[in-house]
C-alpha positions in Angstrom: -25.1 8.5 -6.6 -21.9 8.3 -4.9 -22.2 5.1 -3.1 -20.8 3.0 -6.1 -17.7 4.8 -6.1 -14.8 3.2 -4.5 -13.0 6.4 -3.3 -13.5 8.0 -0.2 -12.7 10.7 2.6 -11.1 9.6 6.1 -11.6 12.0 9.0 -9.3 11.3 11.5 -6.7 12.5 13.6 -2.8 12.1 13.4 -0.4 11.4 16.5 3.1 11.4 17.3 4.9 10.2 20.4 8.5 10.3 20.9 9.9 8.5 23.7 13.5 9.1 24.1 15.8 10.6 24.9 12.8 13.3 26.1 9.2 12.5 25.6 7.4 14.7 22.8 4.0 14.4 21.9 1.9 15.9 19.4 -2.1 15.1 17.8 -3.8 17.1 15.3 -7.2 16.7 13.2 -7.0 16.0 9.4 -8.4 14.4 6.7 -6.9 11.8 4.0 -8.6 11.3 0.6 -8.7 7.3 -0.2 -8.5 7.6 -4.3 -8.7 4.5 -6.6 -5.9 5.5 -9.2 -8.5 4.3 -11.9 -11.2 6.9 -11.0 -10.0 10.0 -10.7 -10.7 10.8 -13.5 -14.3 10.0 -13.0 -14.1 12.2 -10.1 -12.6 14.8 -11.9 -15.6 14.9 -14.4 -18.6 14.4 -11.4 -17.3 16.8 -8.9 -17.2 20.4 -8.9 -14.5 20.9 -6.3 -12.3 18.3 -7.2 -9.9 18.1 -10.2 -7.1 16.4 -11.3 -3.7 18.0 -12.4 -5.5 21.3 -12.5 -6.4 24.0 -9.6 -9.5 23.6 -7.9 -10.7 23.4 -3.9 -9.2 20.5 -3.9 -7.0 18.7 -6.5 -4.7 15.5 -7.3 -1.8 16.3 -9.5 0.2 12.9 -10.9 3.5 14.8 -10.2 3.2 15.0 -6.4 3.9 11.4 -6.2 5.9 8.6 -7.7 8.8 10.2 -9.7 7.8 13.6 -9.4 7.2 14.0 -13.3 3.9 14.5 -15.4 2.4 11.2 -16.2 -0.1 8.6 -14.7 0.6 7.7 -11.4 -1.5 4.6 -11.7 1.0 3.3 -14.7 4.1 4.4 -12.6 3.1 2.4 -9.7 2.0 -0.6 -12.0 5.4 -0.4 -13.5 7.1 -0.5 -10.2 4.9 -3.7 -9.0 5.9 -5.3 -12.5 9.1 -4.8 -12.5 9.6 -6.3 -8.8 7.7 -9.6 -9.6 4.1 -8.1 -7.8 2.3 -7.6 -11.0 -0.6 -9.4 -10.3 -1.1 -6.9 -7.2 -1.7 -4.3 -10.0 -5.5 -5.1 -10.5 -6.8 -2.1 -8.4 -4.6 0.2 -6.8 -5.6 2.6 -4.0 -3.5 5.7 -2.6 -4.4 7.2 0.6 -2.9 10.4 0.6 -3.6 14.5 1.6 -5.1 16.0 -1.5 -4.1 19.5 -2.8 -6.1 22.2 -1.1 -6.2 25.3 -3.2 -3.2 24.4 -4.9 -0.8 23.4 -1.7 0.0 20.3 -0.6 2.8 18.1 1.4 2.5 14.4 1.8 4.9 13.1 4.3 3.6 9.7 3.9 1.2 8.5 1.1 0.1 4.5 1.3 -0.8 2.5 -2.0 -2.5 -0.8 -1.6 -2.2 -2.9 -4.3 -5.0 -5.5 -5.1 -4.9 -8.6 -6.7 -7.9 -9.7 -9.0 -9.8 -11.6 -6.3 -9.4 -8.3 -3.9 -6.6 -9.1 -1.6 -3.9 -6.8 -1.1 -1.3 -8.4 -2.3 1.5 -5.4 -1.7 1.3 -2.1 0.1 3.7 0.6 -1.1 5.2 3.3 1.3 5.8 6.7 -0.5 7.9 9.0 1.9 8.8 12.5 1.2 11.0 14.7 3.2 11.1 18.6 3.6 14.3 18.7 1.3 12.3 18.0 -1.8 13.3 14.1 -2.0 11.4 11.2 -2.1 11.8 7.6 -1.6 9.5 4.4 -1.2 9.3 1.1 0.3 7.5 -2.0 -1.4 6.5 -4.6 0.6 4.6 -7.9 -0.8 1.7 -8.9 1.6 1.8 -12.6 2.8 -0.4 -14.6 5.0 2.1 -14.4 7.8 1.8 -10.8 8.5 -2.4 -10.8 8.5 -3.9 -11.2 12.0 -7.3 -12.7 12.6 -8.8 -8.8 13.0 -7.4 -8.2 9.4 -4.2 -5.9 10.8 -1.5 -6.0 8.6 1.9 -5.9 10.2 5.0 -5.3 8.1 8.8 -4.1 8.9 12.1 -2.7 6.8 15.0 -1.0 7.3 15.3 2.7 7.3 16.8 3.8 3.8 16.2 7.5 3.5 16.6 10.4 5.7 13.5 12.1 7.0 14.0 14.1 10.2 17.2 15.5 11.5 16.5 14.3 14.7 16.4 10.6 14.2 19.3 8.7 13.0 19.5 6.5 9.9 20.1 3.0 11.8 16.7 2.3 12.9 14.0 0.0 11.4 10.2 0.9 10.6 7.5 -1.4 11.6 4.1 -0.9 10.3 0.6 -1.7 11.6 -2.1 -1.3 8.9 -6.0 -1.7 9.0 -6.7 -1.5 5.5 -9.3 1.0 4.5 -12.9 0.1 5.2 -15.1 1.7 7.3 -12.3 3.0 9.0 -8.5 2.9 8.5 -5.3 3.1 10.7 -1.8 3.5 9.9 0.8 2.6 12.6 4.6 3.2 12.6 6.4 2.5 15.3 10.8 3.4 14.9 13.3 1.0 16.7 16.7 1.2 17.2 19.0 -1.1 19.4 17.6 0.4 22.5 14.0 -0.4 21.3 10.9 2.0 20.3 12.0 5.1 19.7 8.7 7.0 18.1 5.3 5.9 17.1 3.5 7.5 14.7 -0.4 7.1 13.4 -3.2 8.2 11.5 -6.6 7.0 12.2 -9.8 8.2 10.5 -13.6 7.3 9.7 -14.8 6.6 6.1 -17.2 9.3 4.8 -18.2 9.5 1.1 -16.3 11.9 -1.4 -19.0 14.3 -2.7 -19.0 18.0 -3.2 -21.4 18.4 -0.1 -18.9 16.8 2.3 -15.6 18.3 0.3 -17.2 21.5 1.1 -17.7 20.7 4.6 -14.4 19.7 5.4 -12.9 22.7 3.5 -14.9 25.0 6.1 -13.5 22.9 9.1 -9.8 22.4 7.9 -9.3 25.7 5.3 -5.4 25.2 5.4 -5.0 22.1 6.6 -2.1 21.1 3.7 -0.5 24.3 5.2 -1.0 23.5 8.7 0.8 19.9 7.9 4.2 21.5 6.6 4.0 24.5 9.6 3.4 21.9 12.0 6.4 19.9 11.0 8.6 23.0 11.2 7.1 24.2 14.5 7.7 20.7 16.0 11.4 20.8 14.7 11.8 23.8 16.7 10.5 22.2 19.8 12.3 19.5 19.6 15.6 21.5 19.0 14.6 23.6 22.1 14.4 20.5 24.1 18.3 19.7 22.9 17.7 16.5 20.7 20.7 15.9 18.7 21.0 16.6 15.0 21.9 13.6 12.7 23.7 14.8 9.4 21.6 14.2 6.4 23.2 11.6 4.0 22.7 11.3 0.2 19.2 9.8 -0.8 19.4 6.5 -1.6 20.6 5.8 -5.4 17.5 3.7 -6.4 13.6 4.9 -5.9 12.2 1.9 -4.1 13.2 0.1 -1.5 11.7 -3.6 -2.1 11.2 -6.0 0.5 11.4 -9.6 0.1 11.1 -12.9 1.8 7.7 -14.0 3.4 8.7 -12.6 7.0 9.4 -9.1 5.6 12.6 -8.8 7.9 14.5 -5.7 8.1 17.6 -7.8 6.8 16.1 -8.8 3.6 15.3 -4.9 2.6 17.3 -4.0 -0.6 17.1 -1.2 -3.1 15.6 -1.7 -6.5 15.2 0.4 -9.6 11.8 0.7 -10.2 12.7 1.6 -13.8 14.8 -1.4 -14.6 13.6 -4.3 -16.9 
């Protein structure tokens, strides 16, 4: 019986659209795992083609997330939440991410949905990785004024972490999130002083996390995680050929997490916070 499991797979597509100074679009099919962090060991025991911290057709390695070291991701995220006054948002934590496939993965963005005991999402942590082996996270509390009547959560913050050489640092992120249910949507709009610069989104439909479904997905997308990183470099080459300006990479932020405070989550209220601080 898989129906009682809180984890799932979402099949869908990633889209990107750059608006300036030259238009550039891409779209490709992907699937993401939604894993309840406290359920991963059970999945490891029950599924034949999925393992935790062990090579398999599909795997989840703790060191692929958070501080990049071995040790429970659940414990690390709960520590981050507690250290930033959001300990009540750690009753259940889900991560939406790509799995390792045959040992390989690159996650440009992993999203953690952090729930209170009553089931409400109290915070979202956006974990961003770049191709320079660096990682930074944005932790944003979910307040009532961020949630629309349709359940969509809207948040924003200032960019603190270098991702693409084709986008400057003085931009803001605007997140539009349809939390995982029968479907999920993660939308991001980057804006600068002239308005919208780039939009990106993942939208997917829920399916069961079972050996049968995973075997089917592997047959459809055997090299998906390789395709993700290869696609990043291919699109970079296309942007370079379009003569999009390059921006020098600054040093990474001194702290691992940028925590956004305030009811309106204005970009001006973002500050860097040490996840290991007491």
